[in-house]
KELUMBA-424497 format. One record per residue: residue in three letters; x, y, z of N, C-alpha, C, O in turn. Coordinates in pm, whole numbers, plus 32768, in hexadecimal, padded with zeros to 4 digits. Example, Ala and Ser with C-alpha at 12.3 -4.5 7.8 and 13.67 -1.06 7.14 Angstrom:
! KELUMBA-424497
 resn n.xx n.yy n.zz ca.xx ca.yy ca.zz c.xx c.yy c.zz o.xx o.yy o.zz
  ala 8527 7DC7 830C  84CE  7E3E  830C 8528 7EB6 830C 8590 7EB4 834E
  ser 8505 7F1F 82C4  8557  7F96  82CA 850A 8003 8313 853D 8072 8324
This chain:
! KELUMBA-424497
 resn n.xx n.yy n.zz ca.xx ca.yy ca.zz c.xx c.yy c.zz o.xx o.yy o.zz
  met 2796 8D7F EA20  282C  8D33  EA3A 2836 8D96 EAC4 2800 8E05 EACB
  leu 2871 8D68 EB16  28A8  8D93  EBA0 2946 8DD7 EB8B 29AC 8D94 EB76
  phe 293F 8E65 EB96  29AC  8E9B  EB99 2A02 8EB1 EC3C 29C0 8EB0 ECA3
  ser 2A73 8EBF EC3D  2AD0  8EC1  ECA0 2B52 8EFA EC99 2BA6 8EF0 EC3F
  leu 2B56 8F36 ECFF  2BAE  8F8E  ED0E 2C39 8F6B ED19 2C58 8F35 ED82
  pro 2CB0 8F83 ECAA  2CFB  8F4F  EC9C 2D65 8F67 ED04 2D51 8FD0 ED42
  asp 2DD0 8F25 ED28  2E46  8F6F  ED76 2EB2 8FBB ED19 2ED5 8FA0 ECA6
  leu 2EE2 9034 ED7D  2F2D  9093  ED2F 2FCB 9016 ECF6 2FFC 8FCD ED4D
  pro 2FEC 9013 EC9E  3046  8FBC  EC69 30FE 8FFA EC9F 316E 8FDA EC76
  tyr 30D9 9044 ECEF  3150  905F  ED4D 3119 9078 EDF0 30B5 9042 EE21
  ala 3175 90D7 EE34  317C  90F7  EEAC 312E 91B8 EE9A 3153 920B EE47
  tyr 30DB 91C6 EEEB  30C3  9249  EF11 3113 929B EEDB 30EB 92EE EE8A
  asp 31AF 928F EF07  3206  92F6  EF2B 3270 92D0 EEC4 32E6 92E2 EEE0
  ala 3245 9291 EE37  32CA  9271  EE00 32C1 92C8 ED99 3306 92AF ED36
  leu 3268 9342 ED97  3279  9387  ED16 32B7 941B ED4F 32C6 947C ED04
  his 32D1 941C EDBE  32E5  9489  EE26 3379 9494 EDD3 33BD 9430 EDC0
  pro 339D 950A EDA9  335C  958C  EDD7 330D 95D4 ED64 3303 964E ED6B
  phe 32D6 9593 ECFF  3299  95C7  ECA9 31E5 95AC ECAD 3195 95F4 EC6F
  ile 31C3 9544 ECFA  3140  953F  ED13 3130 94ED EDC5 3138 9475 EDDF
  ser 311C 9549 EE0F  3127  9514  EE96 30B4 94AE EEBA 304C 9492 EE7E
  ala 30F2 9477 EF41  3090  93FB  EF81 3015 9442 EF71 2FB7 941D EF2B
  glu 301B 94B8 EFBD  2F6C  9500  EFDF 2F23 94F5 EF53 2EB1 94C7 EF4C
  thr 2F61 951D EEF0  2EF5  9553  EE60 2EC1 94B8 EE4B 2E4C 94A1 EE2C
  leu 2F52 941D EE69  2F18  93A5  EE3A 2EBB 937E EE88 2E71 931E EE6F
  glu 2EB5 93C4 EEEF  2E61  9374  EF5C 2DB4 9398 EF49 2D4D 9355 EF42
  tyr 2DD9 9429 EF47  2D31  945B  EF13 2D0E 9436 EEAF 2CA2 93FC EEBD
  his 2D48 9437 EDFC  2D40  9415  ED9D 2D0B 9394 ED82 2CA7 9383 ED3B
  his 2D61 9319 EDCA  2D3D  9292  ED9B 2CDE 9273 EE22 2C78 922E EE1B
  asp 2D0D 92AD EE97  2C98  9263  EF08 2C0F 9263 EF0F 2BBA 920C EF25
  lys 2C0E 9302 EEF1  2B95  9340  EEFE 2B54 9369 EE77 2ADB 9356 EE82
  his 2B77 93A1 EDE6  2B4B  939D  ED92 2B13 9351 ED41 2A9D 9348 ED21
  his 2BA3 92F8 ED0E  2B80  9295  ECDB 2B19 91FF ED1A 2AD2 91B3 ECD8
  his 2B33 91FF EDA0  2AED  91C8  EDDE 2A49 91ED EDB3 2A17 91A6 ED5B
  ala 2A07 9243 EDE2  29BA  9289  EDA0 2976 925C ED24 290C 921F ED14
  tyr 29BD 9280 ECE2  29A8  925B  EC35 2962 91AC EC49 28EE 9184 EC44
  val 29CF 9170 EC5E  29C2  9102  EC7F 2916 9093 ECC3 28CC 903B EC99
  asp 2927 90E5 ED3B  28BA  90F7  EDA6 282F 9117 ED18 27ED 90B6 ECF3
  asn 281D 9174 ECEF  27C4  91AB  ECA4 2789 9163 EC0F 2718 9156 EBDF
  ala 282C 9133 EBDC  27DF  9104  EB63 27C5 905B EB82 27AD 9017 EB1E
  asn 27C8 900D EC19  279D  8FA9  EC17 270F 8FCA EC55 26B8 8F73 EC58
  arg 26FD 9031 EC7D  2644  902C  ECAB 2608 9073 EC10 2591 905A EBFA
  leu 2649 90BD EBB5  25EA  90C7  EB47 25F0 905E EB14 258A 901B EB25
  ser 2655 9020 EAC9  2652  8FC3  EA70 25FB 8F63 EAC3 25C9 8F1D EA6C
  ser 25D0 8F3C EB31  258F  8EDA  EB78 24F5 8F25 EB3C 24AC 8EEE EAE9
  asp 24DC 8FA3 EB76  2452  8FD7  EB15 2449 8FA3 EAB5 23F7 8F49 EAA4
  ala 249D 8FCD EA54  2487  8FAF  E9BD 2479 8F4D E9AF 2445 8F48 E93F
  gly 2485 8ECD E9E0  2498  8E55  E9EA 250C 8E20 E97A 24F2 8DB4 E944
  ile 2569 8E52 E95C  25C4  8E0D  E945 2629 8D98 E97A 2638 8D74 E9EF
  ser 2665 8D6B E90B  26A2  8CE7  E913 26D9 8CC1 E8D5 26BD 8CE1 E861
  asn 2745 8C6A E8E4  2787  8C48  E835 27A3 8C85 E80B 27A4 8C5B E797
  gln 27D1 8D07 E80C  282E  8D4D  E7A0 2885 8DB0 E7D4 287E 8DFD E834
  thr 28D4 8D9A E782  2948  8DE5  E785 299B 8E6F E7BA 2995 8EC2 E75F
  ile 29CB 8E91 E805  29A5  8EFD  E820 29C7 8F9F E7B2 29BE 9017 E7CA
  glu 29ED 8F57 E746  2A06  8FDC  E6DB 29A4 8FAF E68E 29B4 8FD0 E619
  asp 2911 8F4E E6AC  2898  8F3C  E663 2858 8F81 E68B 280D 8FC1 E641
  ile 285C 8F9A E74C  27FE  8FE5  E784 2819 907F E757 27C4 90C4 E71F
  ile 2897 90AA E775  28BA  911C  E73C 287A 915E E6BD 284D 91CE E6A4
  lys 2885 910D E68D  2856  9141  E5D2 27C4 9143 E5BA 2787 918F E56E
  glu 277D 90B6 E62D  26EB  90CA  E61B 26A8 912C E663 263E 915E E640
  ser 26EC 914A E6D2  269E  91A8  E71B 26D0 922E E6FF 2694 9282 E741
  phe 272E 925E E6B2  2744  92E9  E66B 26D6 930E E62B 26A5 92E8 E5C1
  cys 26A4 9386 E6A0  2634  93F3  E638 25B3 93B8 E653 2558 93F1 E617
  thr 2589 9345 E6A9  2536  92E4  E6AF 250C 92E4 E755 2497 92E7 E77B
  asn 2569 92DF E7A0  25A1  92D5  E852 25E3 930A E89A 2623 92EC E8FF
  gly 25C9 9384 E845  2638  93E9  E8BF 2682 93CA E950 26FC 93CD E963
  gly 2611 93A7 E9BC  2696  9376  EA14 26D8 9303 EA0E 2749 9307 EA3E
  leu 26A5 926D E9CD  26E6  9215  E9A7 2761 9216 E972 27CC 91DF E98C
  phe 272B 9278 E909  27D1  929C  E8AE 2835 92E7 E8EA 28A6 92DC E8BD
  asn 281E 9338 E94F  287E  9397  E985 28DA 9329 E9DB 2955 9325 E9DC
  asn 287D 92CE EA25  28D9  9277  EAA8 290B 9222 EA46 2982 9228 EA26
  val 28CC 91E1 EA1D  290E  917F  E9C8 29A4 91A8 E969 2A0B 9164 E96A
  ala 2991 921B E924  29F8  9257  E8D0 2A57 9275 E92C 2AC7 9245 E919
  gln 2A45 92B7 E987  2AAE  92EB  EA13 2AEF 928A EA2A 2B68 928F EA13
  his 2AB1 920E EA5F  2AE5  919A  EAAF 2B5E 9156 EA12 2BD9 9152 EA1B
  tyr 2B23 9134 E9B5  2B65  90F4  E91F 2BF4 9165 E923 2C60 912D E910
  asn 2BF7 91FB E93A  2C53  9256  E933 2CB4 9237 E99E 2D2D 922A E987
  his 2C7A 922A EA1B  2CF3  920E  EA93 2D03 918C EA89 2D5F 916E EAD4
  ile 2CD6 9129 EA50  2D3F  90D0  EA55 2DCA 90A6 E9F3 2E28 9057 EA01
  his 2DA9 90F1 E9A4  2E0F  9121  E925 2E78 91A8 E976 2EE8 91B7 E947
  phe 2E52 91F5 E9DA  2EB0  9266  E9D4 2EE9 923B EA56 2F5F 925B EA68
  trp 2EC0 920C EA99  2F31  91D6  EAF3 2FBF 9189 EAB4 3035 919E EAD1
  asn 2F82 9128 EA52  2FEA  90F8  E9F8 303B 9151 E9AE 30B1 9139 E993
  trp 2FF9 91C1 E98A  3067  921D  E941 30BF 9260 E949 310F 9299 E8FF
  met 309C 924D E9F5  311B  928E  EA57 3198 922C EA81 3182 91B5 EA6F
  lys 31E0 9240 EA9F  3250  91F6  EAEC 32BC 9243 EB05 32D6 92A1 EAB9
  pro 3330 9217 EBA7  3372  9253  EBBD 3402 9246 EB65 3416 91D2 EB42
  gly 3460 929C EB3F  34A9  92BA  EAEB 3477 92BD EA50 34C9 92AE E9F6
  gly 33EC 92D1 EA35  33A4  92EA  E9AA 33B2 936D E976 33D4 93D0 E9B7
  gly 3396 9369 E901  33A5  9406  E8A4 340B 93D6 E82C 3434 9369 E805
  gly 3422 9467 E804  3485  9462  E7DE 345E 93FB E72C 33E9 93D8 E71C
  arg 34C0 93D9 E6C0  34CB  93B9  E65E 34C9 933B E642 34DA 930D E5D1
  tyr 34AF 92E8 E6C9  34EC  9253  E6E2 3454 91EE E6A4 340F 9199 E6DB
  met 3452 922D E61D  33BF  91C5  E5BB 3418 9169 E579 348E 918A E56A
  ser 33EE 90F5 E54D  340B  9070  E504 33EF 90BF E47C 33A5 911A E458
  gly 3459 9066 E43D  347D  907E  E39D 33DB 9086 E34F 33AC 90EC E31B
  ala 33A9 9021 E355  330C  904D  E2F5 32B4 90D3 E32C 326E 9111 E2DC
  leu 32BC 9105 E3D4  328E  9148  E406 32B7 91CA E3BE 327F 921F E37A
  glu 3325 91B5 E3E7  336B  9242  E3D3 3365 927B E319 334B 92EF E2F7
  lys 337F 921C E2C9  3378  921B  E228 32FC 9245 E234 32FB 92AD E1F2
  ala 3272 9230 E26C  31FA  924A  E23C 3205 92E4 E286 31CB 933C E246
  ile 323C 9308 E2EC  3208  937E  E324 3264 93E4 E2C4 323B 9454 E2A5
  glu 32F2 93A8 E293  3346  93EC  E21B 32F0 9422 E1AB 32E7 9496 E183
  ser 32AC 93A8 E17C  3247  93DD  E0D7 31B7 940E E0EC 3185 9457 E097
  asp 3166 93E5 E16A  30EF  940D  E18B 30F3 949B E1E3 3095 94EA E1DB
  leu 314E 94AF E226  311A  9526  E272 31A8 9597 E27B 31A8 95FA E2C4
  gly 320E 9574 E22C  3264  95E1  E1D4 32EF 95B3 E256 3349 9607 E24D
  gly 330C 954D E2BE  337F  9549  E2E4 335E 953D E3A7 32EC 954C E3D4
  tyr 33AA 952B E3DE  338B  9546  E466 3374 95E1 E498 330D 95FF E4D4
  gln 33E8 9650 E477  33BA  96C3  E48E 3350 9708 E470 331F 9761 E4B4
  lys 331E 96D2 E3E6  32AD  96FB  E3C9 3209 96BA E414 3197 96E6 E421
  phe 3244 9657 E431  31A2  95C5  E470 31D2 9635 E4E4 3173 9683 E4E5
  lys 3235 9664 E546  3231  9694  E5B2 31E1 9717 E59C 3168 971C E5B2
  thr 321A 976C E578  31E4  980F  E562 3136 97DA E517 30E8 9832 E53B
  asn 3109 9799 E4E5  307B  97AA  E4C6 3041 9771 E531 2FD8 97A6 E553
  phe 3071 96F8 E584  302E  96CE  E5F6 300B 9715 E65F 2F9B 9716 E692
  ile 3076 975C E686  306C  97C4  E6FB 2FF0 9839 E6A7 2F88 9861 E6DB
  glu 301B 9857 E632  2FB9  98D5  E604 2F1A 98A8 E622 2ECC 98EF E661
  thr 2EF3 980D E5DF  2E90  97FB  E601 2E74 97EF E64C 2DFB 9807 E64C
  gly 2EA8 97C6 E6D7  2EA4  97A6  E740 2E69 9812 E7AD 2E24 9803 E812
  met 2EAC 9899 E761  2E8F  9940  E792 2E0E 9955 E75C 2DB4 9978 E7A9
  ser 2DF4 9943 E6CE  2D7C  996E  E687 2CDF 990F E6D8 2C69 9919 E6B3
  gln 2D00 98DA E71F  2C78  9869  E745 2C4D 9907 E7D8 2C86 993F E835
  phe 2BE7 990B E7A1  2B9C  9983  E7D5 2B3F 993B E860 2AC9 991B E853
  gly 2B88 992D E8DA  2B38  98C2  E962 2B66 983C E947 2BC1 9818 E8FD
  ser 2B23 9803 E987  2B71  9765  E9A1 2B3E 9734 E928 2ADA 9751 E8E7
  gly 2BAE 96D2 E914  2BB1  964F  E8AC 2C47 9613 E8A7 2C89 960E E90F
  trp 2C7F 95E3 E826  2CCB  95C0  E803 2D29 95BB E780 2CE4 95A8 E71C
  cys 2DA0 95C6 E769  2DBF  95CA  E714 2E2A 9543 E6ED 2E75 950F E73F
  trp 2E1C 9518 E64F  2E46  9491  E624 2E9C 9469 E5A4 2E9F 94B8 E546
  ile 2ED8 9402 E59F  2F23  93DF  E52E 2E9B 934A E508 2E7A 92EE E553
  ser 2E7D 935F E4AF  2DFC  92D5  E463 2E39 92B1 E40B 2EA0 92F3 E3FD
  leu 2E2C 9261 E3C2  2E45  91F4  E349 2DA5 91F6 E307 2D4A 91AF E332
  lys 2D97 924E E29E  2D1D  9262  E23F 2D3D 923E E1B9 2D8A 929A E19C
  asn 2D32 91EA E143  2D16  91D0  E0F3 2DD5 91A7 E0C6 2E05 91C4 E059
  glu 2E0D 9176 E113  2E6E  9131  E11E 2EEF 919B E13E 2F5B 916A E15C
  lys 2EE2 9211 E138  2F35  928F  E187 2EED 92B6 E232 2E81 92AE E26E
  leu 2F7F 92E6 E248  2F55  931C  E2F1 2F31 93B3 E2A9 2F53 93E8 E23F
  glu 2EC4 93E6 E336  2EB2  947B  E31D 2EB2 9498 E39E 2EA6 944D E3FE
  ile 2EC3 951C E399  2EBC  9588  E431 2E14 95A3 E426 2DD1 95BF E3C3
  ser 2DEC 958F E4B3  2D5B  95DF  E4C3 2D67 9603 E58D 2DBC 95FA E5E5
  lys 2CE1 9628 E581  2CAE  964E  E616 2C1A 9639 E613 2BD8 965C E5B1
  thr 2BDD 95FB E68B  2B6F  9614  E6C3 2B39 9628 E70C 2B85 9617 E76C
  glu 2ABA 964F E73E  2A90  9680  E7AF 2A5F 9621 E801 2A34 95BE E7C5
  asn 2A55 961E E891  2A2E  95FB  E8EA 2A79 956C E906 2AE3 9552 E93E
  gly 2A20 9523 E8CE  2A53  9482  E8F1 2A5C 943F E844 2A91 93D4 E824
  glu 2A1B 949D E7EE  2A20  946F  E763 2AAF 9421 E746 2B0A 9439 E796
  asn 2AC9 93C5 E6D7  2B38  939D  E6C3 2B2F 9378 E619 2AC9 9386 E5D5
  pro 2B91 9354 E5F4  2B8B  932E  E547 2B4C 92C0 E50B 2B29 92B9 E495
  leu 2B3E 925B E570  2AF2  9210  E528 2A62 9223 E4F3 2A28 91DE E49F
  val 2A2D 92A2 E542  29A5  92AD  E4FD 29B9 92EB E485 2959 930A E43F
  his 2A42 9305 E45E  2A43  9369  E3E0 2AB2 9311 E35E 2B02 933B E30A
  gly 2A82 9285 E387  2AB9  920E  E306 2B37 9222 E324 2B7B 9202 E2C3
  ala 2B86 924E E38F  2C1E  9221  E3C4 2C27 91EA E41E 2BC3 91E3 E465
  ile 2CA2 91A9 E447  2CDD  9157  E499 2D32 91B9 E502 2D7E 91FB E4BD
  pro 2D3E 91D5 E574  2D6C  921D  E5AC 2E17 91D6 E5C9 2E09 915D E5B7
  ile 2E8F 91ED E5E7  2EEF  91BF  E5FD 2F51 922C E67E 2FB0 9208 E6C3
  leu 2F21 9292 E67A  2F6B  92E0  E6D5 2EF1 933A E6D4 2EA9 9357 E674
  gly 2EE7 9370 E78E  2E65  93D4  E782 2EBF 941B E82E 2F08 93E0 E87E
  cys 2E8F 94A4 E82E  2EB6  94D4  E8CB 2E39 9502 E8FA 2DDD 9514 E8A9
  asp 2E2F 9510 E950  2DBA  9533  E9B2 2DC6 95BF E9C0 2E35 95EB E9DB
  leu 2D52 961E E9AF  2D7F  96AB  E9A1 2D18 96D5 EA11 2D2B 974A EA33
  trp 2C9E 968D EA60  2C8D  96AA  EAF6 2CD9 96EC EB3F 2D4D 96C2 EB46
  glu 2CBD 974D EB7E  2CF5  976C  EBE1 2D2C 971D EC54 2D9A 9735 EC86
  his 2CDD 96C0 EC7C  2D0F  9689  ECED 2D73 961F ECBE 2DAF 95CE ED05
  ser 2D78 962D EC45  2E03  95D4  EC31 2EA5 9622 EC3A 2F10 95E7 EC49
  tyr 2E90 96AF EC2E  2F09  96FD  EC52 2EF6 9768 ECA0 2F5F 9798 ECCA
  tyr 2E7A 97AC ECCC  2E73  9816  ED2A 2EC4 9811 EDB0 2EF8 987B EDD3
  ile 2ED5 979C EE03  2F2E  9784  EE61 2FAB 97AE EE75 2FE6 97DF EED5
  asp 2FD4 9783 EDD6  3087  9793  EDB2 3091 97F7 ED84 30F2 983D EDA3
  tyr 301E 982C ED15  305C  989D  ECD1 3019 9912 ECDB 304E 9978 ECAF
  arg 2F74 9916 ED28  2F3C  996F  ED14 2F08 998D EC9B 2EC9 9930 EC6A
  asn 2F0D 9A07 EC4C  2EC7  9A2F  EBF9 2F1F 99F5 EB66 2EEC 99E5 EAF7
  ala 2F9B 99E1 EB84  3010  99F0  EB50 2FE7 996B EAF2 300C 98FB EB18
  arg 2FA7 9977 EA8A  2F67  98E5  EA40 2FF5 98DD E9CC 3043 987E E9D1
  leu 3004 9940 E976  308C  9930  E936 30F6 98EE E964 3130 9895 E926
  lys 311B 9928 E9F5  318B  98BC  EA30 3154 9855 EA5B 31BA 9812 EA4B
  tyr 311A 981A EA7C  30BB  9775  EA76 30DC 9723 E9E6 310F 96B7 E9CA
  leu 30A4 9793 E99E  30A3  971A  E914 312D 970F E8F8 3151 969B E8E4
  asp 319F 9780 E8F0  3237  974F  E8DC 3274 96F3 E943 32D3 96B7 E912
  ile 325F 96D9 E9AE  3299  9692  EA0B 324A 9619 E9BD 327A 95C1 E975
  phe 31F5 9628 E9D4  318C  9568  E987 3202 9556 E8FB 323B 94E9 E8FE
  val 3218 9587 E8BA  3243  956B  E831 32C8 9546 E85A 32F3 94D4 E84A
  asp 3312 95AC E893  33CA  9594  E8B7 33D1 9546 E928 3434 94FD E921
  lys 3384 9533 E9A4  33CD  94F2  E9FF 335F 945E EA0D 338E 9405 EA54
  leu 32CA 9441 E9CA  3269  93EF  E9F4 3268 938E E9A4 329D 931F E9AC
  ile 3229 93BA E95A  3209  934D  E8D8 3244 92D8 E8DB 32BE 92E0 E8E4
  asn 3205 9241 E8D5  321E  91E7  E8F8 3210 9195 E843 31AD 9163 E80D
  trp 32A7 91A5 E80B  329D  91B2  E783 3293 911B E755 3273 90F8 E6E3
  glu 32B4 90C2 E7C6  32B7  9004  E7B3 31FB 901C E783 31CD 900A E712
  tyr 31B6 9043 E7F0  3100  9012  E7D6 30E2 904C E751 30A7 9004 E700
  val 30FE 90B5 E735  30DB  9117  E6C9 30EA 90A7 E65C 3083 906B E63C
  asn 3168 9081 E61C  3199  902A  E5C9 3147 8FA4 E5D5 3139 8F61 E56F
  thr 3112 8F79 E645  30CA  8F0E  E66A 303D 8F1C E62B 3018 8EC3 E5DE
  leu 2FED 8F80 E644  2F79  8FE1  E602 2F95 8FF7 E575 2F38 8FED E525
  phe 3016 9017 E549  2FF7  903F  E4BA 2FF6 8FAE E45B 2FA1 8F98 E405
  glu 3076 8F41 E480  3072  8EBD  E447 2FB3 8E8F E45E 2F6A 8E9B E3FB
  ser 2F89 8E6C E4BF  2F08  8E60  E4AF 2E9E 8EC7 E472 2E38 8E90 E448
  ala 2EA3 8F38 E467  2E4E  8F8E  E410 2E8E 8F45 E381 2E33 8F1C E339
  gln 2EF3 8F34 E358  2F26  8F3A  E2BA 2EB6 8EAD E2A4 2E55 8EAC E258
  arg 2EE1 8E41 E2FA  2EC9  8DD1  E2E1 2E01 8DBA E2B9 2DCA 8D6F E268
  asn 2DCA 8E1C E318  2D53  8E3B  E329 2D0C 8E7C E2AE 2C9C 8E6D E27D
  ser 2D6F 8EC2 E292  2D2A  8F27  E21A 2D49 8ED0 E18D 2CFF 8ED8 E12C
  gln 2DBD 8E7E E18F  2DEE  8E46  E143 2D9B 8DD0 E10E 2D93 8DB9 E096
  ser 2D51 8D79 E17C  2CE8  8D16  E159 2C40 8D4B E13D 2BE3 8CFF E120
  ser 2C3A 8DB9 E149  2BB6  8E0B  E140 2BA6 8E0D E098 2B44 8DEF E054
  leu 2C29 8E3B E06E  2C19  8E4E  DFCA 2BD6 8DF5 DF7C 2BCD 8E09 DF03
């Protein structure tokens, strides 16, 4: 399959003052673009075609590190741009998702605390996540480009912890970046869409 760089779902300056246009230009136009170019080259070298991006990620994990890292990062970023929106953040999730966060993660405030603590505990580059696994939400972290798909879970929210995602705006203040991400940026409508899809996929596999 041929990978392509998606457009941002908003203008470069739409997340100001929380994420600058400069950060989005570098992160999307340079870093994400490089993942796409590398993924296309490496998948061509591996003779891969007619497979979903999820299947490529799962099959290349621990078998083809270069391919895995670039395809997984492409997947992560496709969603990352949509996990943020102008005027996002806070407690504005839907009823079903809110109930799941309450029952599985101990409620919004506990989710926020644990999500940020998980992100802070990731040493070096990586991601922190909310995923659906065994029909329950869980918070986790992964290093580099790894994501929950390779651990039998379906990600519904992720925050990029690579320094290029926040260093221009926050320097080494990852805590502030994570706090802003939760309070001001999360696109809960998109999270809910992924949650509903994950629930359907989980139930259909039983």
